[in-house]
N, CA, C and O of each residue as an XYZ file, in Angstrom:
304
protein
N     214.508     62.284    140.341
C     214.054     62.145    141.517
C     213.638     60.577    141.901
O     213.910     60.000    142.954
N     212.976     60.099    140.870
C     212.711     58.674    140.962
C     213.774     57.736    141.085
O     213.634     56.624    141.593
N     215.134     58.309    140.491
C     216.299     57.451    140.508
C     216.651     57.596    142.092
O     216.938     56.605    142.762
N     216.614     58.681    142.541
C     217.098     58.878    143.944
C     216.446     57.989    144.931
O     217.137     57.387    145.752
N     215.229     57.877    144.904
C     214.206     57.211    145.698
C     214.627     55.726    145.687
O     214.878     55.055    146.688
N     214.671     55.276    144.278
C     215.057     54.019    144.000
C     216.544     53.471    144.510
O     216.663     52.324    144.942
N     217.463     54.226    144.439
C     218.768     54.152    144.783
C     218.801     53.767    146.249
O     219.323     52.732    146.662
N     218.106     54.825    147.124
C     218.113     54.680    148.569
C     217.291     53.542    149.025
O     217.629     52.973    150.063
N     216.191     53.119    148.337
C     215.362     52.061    148.776
C     216.115     50.747    148.548
O     216.056     49.845    149.384
N     216.878     50.628    147.331
C     217.602     49.604    147.005
C     218.888     49.175    147.782
O     219.342     48.036    147.887
N     219.371     50.331    148.297
C     220.445     50.087    149.216
C     220.047     49.596    150.432
O     220.778     48.732    150.915
N     218.934     49.973    151.139
C     218.431     49.345    152.481
C     217.754     47.953    152.356
O     217.665     47.157    153.291
N     217.286     47.746    151.095
C     216.387     46.422    151.083
C     217.231     45.224    151.027
O     218.241     45.158    150.325
N     216.813     44.301    151.759
C     217.223     42.986    151.539
C     217.005     42.297    150.291
O     217.848     41.536    149.816
N     215.861     42.552    149.731
C     215.493     42.067    148.443
C     215.281     43.353    147.386
O     214.194     43.817    147.041
N     216.506     43.770    146.996
C     216.441     44.987    145.931
C     215.693     44.810    144.623
O     215.244     45.796    144.040
N     215.543     43.550    144.132
C     214.656     43.278    143.197
C     213.414     43.617    142.990
O     212.820     43.836    141.935
N     212.945     43.653    144.451
C     211.281     43.913    144.835
C     211.049     45.335    144.823
O     209.852     45.621    144.841
N     211.976     46.465    144.795
C     211.831     47.624    144.972
C     211.446     48.253    143.788
O     212.200     48.262    142.816
N     210.135     48.880    143.771
C     209.516     49.404    142.539
C     209.207     50.789    142.730
O     208.605     51.042    143.773
N     209.478     51.744    141.969
C     209.185     53.255    142.089
C     208.287     53.654    141.203
O     208.706     53.418    140.070
N     207.026     54.255    141.201
C     206.270     54.724    140.102
C     206.229     56.282    140.092
O     206.365     56.831    141.185
N     206.081     56.958    139.128
C     206.100     58.510    139.305
C     204.804     58.948    138.479
O     204.580     58.568    137.330
N     204.104     59.671    139.109
C     202.702     60.323    138.617
C     202.892     61.707    138.803
O     203.764     62.097    139.579
N     201.972     62.721    138.002
C     201.966     64.000    138.189
C     200.293     64.268    138.311
O     199.379     63.995    137.533
N     200.309     64.948    139.687
C     198.603     65.335    139.783
C     198.482     66.910    139.126
O     199.365     67.637    138.673
N     197.098     67.111    139.260
C     196.879     68.374    138.664
C     197.443     69.771    139.000
O     197.294     70.729    138.241
N     198.081     69.833    140.146
C     198.565     70.967    140.667
C     200.199     71.069    140.486
O     200.928     71.842    141.107
N     200.599     70.119    139.500
C     201.986     70.180    139.137
C     203.045     69.489    140.214
O     204.267     69.576    140.084
N     202.442     68.854    141.197
C     203.338     67.997    142.170
C     203.668     66.615    141.570
O     202.914     66.091    140.750
N     204.733     66.072    141.966
C     205.083     64.825    141.452
C     205.087     63.760    142.663
O     205.802     63.829    143.662
N     204.219     62.845    142.390
C     203.941     61.698    143.458
C     204.604     60.585    142.985
O     204.373     60.043    141.904
N     205.592     60.178    143.958
C     206.381     58.892    143.859
C     205.804     57.880    144.729
O     205.522     58.073    145.911
N     205.640     56.783    144.087
C     204.879     55.818    144.988
C     206.143     54.618    145.135
O     206.559     54.106    144.096
N     206.636     54.267    146.265
C     207.534     53.166    146.427
C     206.938     51.850    147.032
O     206.221     51.816    148.032
N     207.331     50.779    146.295
C     206.639     49.414    146.765
C     208.091     48.849    147.102
O     209.104     49.129    146.462
N     208.031     48.059    148.146
C     208.980     47.301    148.563
C     208.329     45.960    149.279
O     207.170     46.039    149.685
N     209.060     44.743    149.434
C     208.429     43.580    149.899
C     208.125     43.744    151.500
O     208.581     44.651    152.196
N     207.471     42.941    151.842
C     206.755     43.031    153.067
C     207.851     43.262    154.055
O     207.844     44.212    154.838
N     208.878     42.281    153.985
C     209.799     42.288    155.162
C     210.696     43.463    155.050
O     211.334     43.708    156.074
N     210.889     44.251    154.025
C     211.568     45.458    153.971
C     210.735     46.661    154.274
O     211.409     47.676    154.448
N     209.607     46.788    154.369
C     208.686     47.623    154.511
C     209.401     48.268    155.949
O     209.800     49.433    155.973
N     209.485     47.540    156.893
C     210.022     48.172    158.356
C     211.064     48.828    158.109
O     211.125     49.987    158.522
N     212.276     48.200    157.293
C     213.597     48.957    156.965
C     213.227     50.415    156.497
O     213.616     51.439    157.058
N     212.479     50.361    155.470
C     212.086     51.607    154.777
C     211.492     52.722    155.378
O     211.678     53.894    155.050
N     210.593     52.207    156.490
C     209.895     53.131    157.292
C     210.797     53.574    158.702
O     210.868     54.619    159.348
N     211.313     52.491    158.805
C     212.229     52.884    160.202
C     211.397     53.079    161.477
O     210.168     53.035    161.422
N     211.981     53.268    162.490
C     211.441     53.393    163.964
C     210.620     54.771    163.918
O     211.145     55.864    163.703
N     209.477     54.592    164.114
C     208.632     55.958    164.320
C     208.676     56.727    163.085
O     208.434     57.928    163.211
N     208.963     56.240    161.783
C     209.087     56.724    160.529
C     210.310     57.733    160.236
O     210.278     58.624    159.388
N     211.307     57.461    161.019
C     212.388     58.450    160.967
C     213.234     58.424    159.684
O     213.852     59.394    159.244
N     213.180     56.951    159.028
C     213.980     56.789    157.753
C     212.986     57.334    156.510
O     213.397     57.949    155.526
N     211.737     57.010    156.745
C     210.924     57.409    155.802
C     210.988     59.054    155.523
O     210.974     59.630    154.436
N     211.066     59.643    156.928
C     210.962     60.948    156.944
C     212.276     61.769    156.377
O     212.307     62.913    155.923
N     213.293     60.874    156.539
C     214.555     61.419    156.076
C     214.685     61.229    154.393
O     215.325     62.029    153.711
N     214.144     60.320    153.957
C     213.892     60.182    152.376
C     213.099     61.127    151.923
O     213.456     61.654    150.869
N     211.994     61.547    152.476
C     211.042     62.541    152.059
C     211.925     63.916    152.104
O     211.813     64.744    151.199
N     212.747     64.099    153.132
C     213.497     65.381    153.027
C     214.593     65.504    151.919
O     214.942     66.569    151.409
N     215.069     64.315    151.627
C     215.946     64.509    150.660
C     215.359     64.672    149.268
O     215.827     65.391    148.385
N     214.222     63.876    149.182
C     213.338     64.053    147.847
C     212.909     65.466    147.802
O     212.966     66.018    146.703
N     212.441     66.214    148.931
C     212.017     67.523    148.929
C     213.125     68.507    148.320
O     212.886     69.293    147.403
N     214.410     68.359    148.970
C     215.552     69.094    148.412
C     215.911     68.957    146.891
O     216.291     69.925    146.232
N     215.755     67.588    146.332
C     215.954     67.347    144.981
C     214.862     67.986    144.102
O     215.147     68.425    142.988
N     213.688     68.037    144.570
C     212.514     68.646    143.816
C     212.568     70.124    143.892
O     212.167     70.728    142.897
N     213.035     70.872    144.997
C     213.167     72.465    144.932
C     214.441     72.662    143.960
O     214.403     73.629    143.199
N     215.394     71.942    143.937
C     216.400     72.129    142.892
C     215.759     72.081    141.634
O     215.995     73.043    140.903
N     214.991     71.187    141.189
C     214.334     71.245    139.802
C     213.126     72.081    139.797
O     212.422     72.022    138.789
N     212.730     72.941    140.877
C     211.677     73.771    140.617
C     210.355     73.150    140.892
O     209.372     73.830    140.597
N     210.161     71.935    141.422
C     208.868     71.393    141.349
C     208.422     70.925    142.791
O     209.225     71.222    143.675
N     207.317     70.266    143.177
C     207.240     69.801    144.463
C     207.001     68.442    144.297
O     206.375     68.070    143.305
N     207.533     67.391    145.384
C     207.435     66.004    145.379
C     206.878     65.575    146.474
O     206.981     66.119    147.574
N     206.195     64.473    146.194
C     205.351     63.435    147.601
C     206.012     62.215    147.279
O     206.284     61.857    146.134
N     206.298     61.503    148.471
C     206.591     60.420    148.676
C     205.497     59.366    149.305
O     205.323     59.572    150.506
N     204.844     58.454    148.851
C     204.040     57.507    149.202
C     204.618     56.239    149.412
O     205.270     55.815    148.457
N     204.549     55.506    150.435
C     205.077     54.361    150.721
C     204.013     53.121    150.767
O     203.324     52.980    151.777
N     203.880     52.170    149.593
C     202.769     51.550    149.512
C     203.055     49.951    150.130
O     202.138     49.130    150.167
């Protein structure tokens, strides 16, 4: 799942080297993915009214369900 988010973000970013994804697990068994991008790419990753970020979250949710877990994306 981490690789999926990283691939999508690097594809959209103008500075793909600045993309960083960290993965954590909370006590409830959820996977929390934190996406960090450069300041100028943050708008591209979030999109107008958050549509791009919401689409990434939907894809992440589908990948998590296939693995039998839950996943949350945080854009930092």
